[in-house]
FIMAR-485919 format. One record per residue (C-alpha): x, y, z; residue number from 1; residue in three letters. Coordinates in nm, 3 decimals, always signed. Example, Ala and Ser with C-alpha at 12.3 -4.5 7.8 and 13.67 -1.06 7.14 Angstrom:
<sites>
SITE       u       v       w pos code
SITE  +1.230  -0.450  +0.780   1  ALA
SITE  +1.367  -0.106  +0.714   2  SER
</sites>
This chain:
<sites>
SITE       u       v       w pos code
SITE  -1.372  +2.293  +2.926   1  MET
SITE  -1.205  +2.521  +2.664   2  THR
SITE  -0.974  +2.339  +2.408   3  THR
SITE  -0.647  +2.477  +2.286   4  ARG
SITE  -0.475  +2.418  +1.902   5  SER
SITE  -0.149  +2.267  +1.904   6  PRO
SITE  +0.113  +2.540  +1.843   7  PRO
SITE  +0.181  +2.647  +1.493   8  ALA
SITE  +0.492  +2.427  +1.460   9  ALA
SITE  +0.303  +2.136  +1.477  10  THR
SITE  -0.036  +2.232  +1.301  11  GLN
SITE  -0.127  +2.001  +1.038  12  ARG
SITE  -0.289  +2.116  +0.674  13  SER
SITE  -0.395  +1.732  +0.681  14  ASN
SITE  -0.438  +1.591  +1.040  15  PRO
SITE  -0.405  +1.208  +0.913  16  ALA
SITE  -0.033  +1.300  +0.736  17  SER
SITE  +0.252  +1.310  +0.906  18  ALA
SITE  +0.440  +1.450  +0.600  19  PHE
SITE  +0.223  +1.783  +0.577  20  ASN
SITE  +0.303  +1.991  +0.817  21  ILE
SITE  +0.213  +2.393  +0.822  22  VAL
SITE  +0.483  +2.585  +1.012  23  ALA
SITE  +0.741  +2.803  +0.961  24  GLU
SITE  +1.057  +2.679  +0.719  25  SER
SITE  +1.332  +2.517  +0.990  26  LEU
SITE  +1.636  +2.391  +0.864  27  ARG
SITE  +1.695  +2.043  +1.036  28  LEU
SITE  +1.950  +1.796  +1.003  29  GLY
SITE  +1.972  +1.500  +0.822  30  ASP
SITE  +1.754  +1.212  +0.900  31  PHE
SITE  +1.974  +0.898  +1.016  32  THR
SITE  +1.807  +0.606  +0.886  33  ALA
SITE  +1.626  +0.518  +1.227  34  ASP
SITE  +1.512  +0.846  +1.228  35  GLN
SITE  +1.325  +0.784  +0.886  36  ILE
SITE  +1.175  +0.455  +1.022  37  ALA
SITE  +1.007  +0.646  +1.328  38  GLU
SITE  +0.865  +0.893  +1.105  39  LEU
SITE  +0.714  +0.626  +0.848  40  TYR
SITE  +0.599  +0.493  +1.148  41  ASP
SITE  +0.354  +0.766  +1.271  42  GLN
SITE  +0.251  +0.701  +0.939  43  HIS
SITE  +0.151  +0.329  +1.012  44  THR
SITE  +0.033  +0.367  +1.383  45  ARG
SITE  -0.220  +0.626  +1.222  46  ALA
SITE  -0.330  +0.463  +0.886  47  THR
SITE  -0.233  +0.093  +0.974  48  GLY
SITE  -0.027  +0.113  +0.640  49  GLN
SITE  +0.331  +0.010  +0.657  50  GLU
SITE  +0.691  +0.131  +0.542  51  PHE
SITE  +0.890  -0.226  +0.496  52  THR
SITE  +1.225  -0.230  +0.579  53  LYS
SITE  +1.351  -0.224  +0.258  54  ASP
SITE  +1.144  +0.113  +0.171  55  ALA
SITE  +1.277  +0.294  +0.470  56  VAL
SITE  +1.656  +0.161  +0.356  57  ASP
SITE  +1.570  +0.266  -0.001  58  ARG
SITE  +1.440  +0.636  +0.097  59  VAL
SITE  +1.775  +0.673  +0.305  60  PHE
SITE  +1.990  +0.530  -0.006  61  GLU
SITE  +1.850  +0.797  -0.233  62  LEU
SITE  +1.777  +1.112  -0.021  63  THR
SITE  +2.051  +1.051  +0.262  64  GLN
SITE  +1.827  +1.177  +0.535  65  GLY
SITE  +1.718  +1.486  +0.341  66  GLN
SITE  +1.436  +1.580  +0.547  67  PRO
SITE  +1.283  +1.771  +0.278  68  TRP
SITE  +1.287  +1.487  +0.042  69  LEU
SITE  +1.230  +1.216  +0.271  70  VAL
SITE  +0.880  +1.440  +0.297  71  ASN
SITE  +0.834  +1.432  -0.049  72  ALA
SITE  +0.884  +1.088  -0.100  73  ILE
SITE  +0.644  +0.956  +0.142  74  ALA
SITE  +0.342  +1.219  +0.022  75  HIS
SITE  +0.428  +1.136  -0.302  76  GLU
SITE  +0.357  +0.760  -0.210  77  ILE
SITE  +0.065  +0.827  +0.030  78  THR
SITE  -0.129  +1.083  -0.121  79  PHE
SITE  -0.093  +1.102  -0.489  80  LYS
SITE  +0.003  +0.774  -0.582  81  MET
SITE  -0.224  +0.644  -0.309  82  ARG
SITE  -0.048  +0.399  -0.212  83  ALA
SITE  -0.276  +0.031  -0.108  84  THR
SITE  -0.136  -0.232  +0.110  85  GLY
SITE  +0.231  -0.231  +0.249  86  SER
SITE  +0.476  +0.046  +0.104  87  ILE
SITE  +0.775  -0.161  -0.066  88  THR
SITE  +1.099  -0.026  -0.233  89  ALA
SITE  +0.925  -0.040  -0.538  90  GLY
SITE  +0.664  +0.234  -0.412  91  HIS
SITE  +0.973  +0.430  -0.376  92  VAL
SITE  +1.119  +0.397  -0.634  93  ASP
SITE  +0.807  +0.513  -0.842  94  GLU
SITE  +0.741  +0.789  -0.643  95  ALA
SITE  +1.101  +0.917  -0.674  96  LYS
SITE  +1.047  +0.920  -1.050  97  GLU
SITE  +0.737  +1.063  -1.030  98  ARG
SITE  +0.923  +1.368  -0.840  99  LEU
SITE  +1.194  +1.404  -1.087 100  ILE
SITE  +0.908  +1.427  -1.369 101  ARG
SITE  +0.712  +1.673  -1.155 102  GLN
SITE  +1.047  +1.909  -1.140 103  ARG
SITE  +1.219  +1.917  -1.490 104  ALA
</sites>
């Protein structure tokens, strides 16, 4: 039996992360709050670590659903900050500040 690799568009540089996809750049429309919740739920299903509703709402408020920002905040929280337990709006605000400082 042979196994096939997923198409390049779905390969991940870190398979445990829904936020670290290696692929060609595509223009996506902005996410709705529900779509952000669905995306972050992929992380919850894979790791058991949940994004609270307040965290998802705060991400939407800060990003207005812009895909790069939605991913950047989640990646900052889950991989760089290494948050433990449920991810809260406080984590989101800290990630936002860290991203701003990194880009300054």
